C-alpha positions as CSV (number, residue, x, y, z in Angstrom):
1,X,27.5,46.4,28.2
2,X,29.5,49.4,26.8
3,X,27.5,52.6,26.5
4,X,29.9,54.9,24.8
5,X,31.8,54.2,21.4
6,X,34.7,56.2,20.1
7,X,34.1,56.8,16.3
8,X,36.7,59.4,15.6
9,X,40.5,59.6,15.8
10,X,40.4,62.9,17.6
11,X,38.7,61.3,20.6
12,X,41.1,58.4,21.1
13,X,44.6,59.3,22.4
14,X,46.1,55.9,21.6
15,X,45.3,55.9,17.9
16,X,46.6,58.7,15.5
17,X,47.1,59.1,11.8
18,X,50.6,59.2,10.5
19,X,51.7,60.2,7.0
20,X,53.0,57.4,4.7
21,X,56.8,57.1,4.0
22,X,56.5,58.9,0.5
23,X,54.7,61.8,2.0
24,X,57.2,62.1,4.8
25,X,60.1,62.0,2.3
26,X,58.6,64.6,0.2
27,X,57.8,66.9,3.2
28,X,61.4,66.5,4.5
29,X,63.2,67.5,1.4
30,X,63.8,71.3,0.9
31,X,63.0,73.0,-2.2
32,X,65.8,73.4,-4.7
33,X,68.4,71.2,-2.7
34,X,69.8,68.0,-4.1
35,X,69.9,64.5,-2.3
36,X,70.5,60.9,-3.0
37,X,68.7,57.8,-1.9
38,X,71.2,56.7,0.7
39,X,70.9,60.0,2.6
40,X,67.1,59.9,2.5
41,X,67.1,56.4,3.8
42,X,69.3,57.3,6.7
43,X,67.1,60.2,7.7
44,X,63.9,58.4,7.3
45,X,65.0,55.0,8.8
46,X,64.5,52.7,5.8
47,X,66.6,50.9,3.2
48,X,68.2,52.7,0.3
49,X,66.3,50.6,-2.1
50,X,62.9,51.5,-0.6
51,X,63.9,55.2,-0.5
52,X,64.9,55.0,-4.1
53,X,61.5,53.4,-5.0
54,X,59.7,56.2,-3.3
55,X,61.9,58.9,-4.9
56,X,61.2,57.3,-8.4
57,X,57.5,57.5,-7.8
58,X,57.6,61.1,-6.7
59,X,59.7,61.7,-9.9
60,X,57.0,60.1,-12.0
61,X,54.3,62.4,-10.4
62,X,56.3,65.4,-11.4
63,X,57.3,66.5,-7.9
64,X,61.1,65.8,-8.2
65,X,63.5,65.8,-11.0
66,X,66.6,63.6,-11.2
67,X,70.0,63.3,-13.0
68,X,72.8,60.8,-12.9
69,X,76.1,61.9,-11.4
70,X,79.1,60.9,-9.4
71,X,79.1,61.4,-5.7
72,X,82.3,61.4,-3.6
73,X,82.5,60.2,-0.1
74,X,85.9,61.1,1.1
75,X,88.2,58.8,-0.9
76,X,85.3,56.8,-2.5
77,X,82.9,57.7,-5.1
78,X,79.7,56.3,-6.7
79,X,77.5,56.9,-9.6
80,X,74.0,57.5,-8.6
81,X,70.9,59.3,-9.4
82,X,70.8,62.8,-7.7
83,X,67.2,64.1,-6.9
84,X,66.0,67.7,-6.6
85,X,62.7,68.8,-5.4
86,X,60.8,71.3,-7.6
């Protein structure tokens, strides 16, 4: 029969707490710099649609502000939401 039990995360090396994706996105964004959802998705390793959903939630919480604008990639351009951390 087992005599010792591990009750905390600090005592077990194989289990650790990790921040969720929304917190990770917010922590990675520098203050005052602009970004778009596709750049966030590439850096975090998720889809652009999921990154946009998390950025929209952060905007509703008042941590980000967004505007619509045109972004140019070489010869191509797209209209998208541009986010900025407050």
